[in-house]
C-alpha positions in Angstrom: 0.0 0.0 0.0 1.3 3.5 -0.8 1.8 6.3 1.7 -1.3 7.8 3.2 -1.0 11.6 3.0 -3.9 13.9 3.9 -3.6 17.5 2.6 -4.8 20.7 4.1 -3.8 24.4 3.7 -5.4 26.4 6.5 -5.5 30.2 6.1 -3.2 32.2 8.3 -6.1 33.7 10.2 -6.8 30.3 11.8 -3.3 30.0 13.3 -3.6 30.5 17.0 -3.2 28.6 20.2 -6.6 27.0 20.1 -6.1 26.0 16.4 -2.7 24.5 17.3 -4.2 22.3 20.0 -6.9 21.1 17.6 -4.2 20.4 15.0 -2.2 18.4 17.5 -5.2 16.3 18.4 -6.0 15.7 14.8 -2.3 14.8 14.1 -2.4 12.2 16.9 -5.6 10.7 15.5 -4.2 10.6 12.0 -1.0 8.9 13.2 -3.1 6.2 15.0 -4.9 5.6 11.7 -1.5 5.2 9.9 -1.2 8.7 8.3 2.0 10.7 8.3 1.4 14.5 8.8 3.7 16.8 6.8 3.0 20.5 7.3 3.7 22.9 4.4 2.6 26.5 4.5 0.0 27.4 1.9 2.1 30.4 0.8 4.9 28.0 -0.1 2.6 25.8 -2.1 1.3 28.9 -4.0 4.7 30.5 -4.6 7.2 27.7 -4.8 5.4 24.4 -5.5 8.7 22.4 -6.3 10.0 23.2 -2.8 6.7 22.3 -1.2 6.7 18.9 -3.1 10.2 18.3 -2.0 9.3 18.8 1.6 6.5 16.3 1.3 8.8 13.8 -0.4 11.3 14.2 2.5 8.5 13.7 5.0 7.6 10.5 3.2 11.2 9.3 3.0 11.5 9.8 6.8 8.5 7.6 7.3 10.0 4.9 5.0 13.3 4.9 7.1 11.5 4.9 10.5 11.2 1.4 12.0 7.7 0.4 13.0 
């Protein structure tokens, strides 16, 4: 089975302490379900897609090299 990678690009106005706590809870749940969370800023995706893709690739490579 291939890597399981959900995607989300929240607007900057949602970034605050409460949002961070919700993100952490969601990250833990996704990890329990077998997903790897790789965060990439929406601005980077819009302005420099090749770098954003490389960050995701690195995140997936880390997963592949991490023992389970």
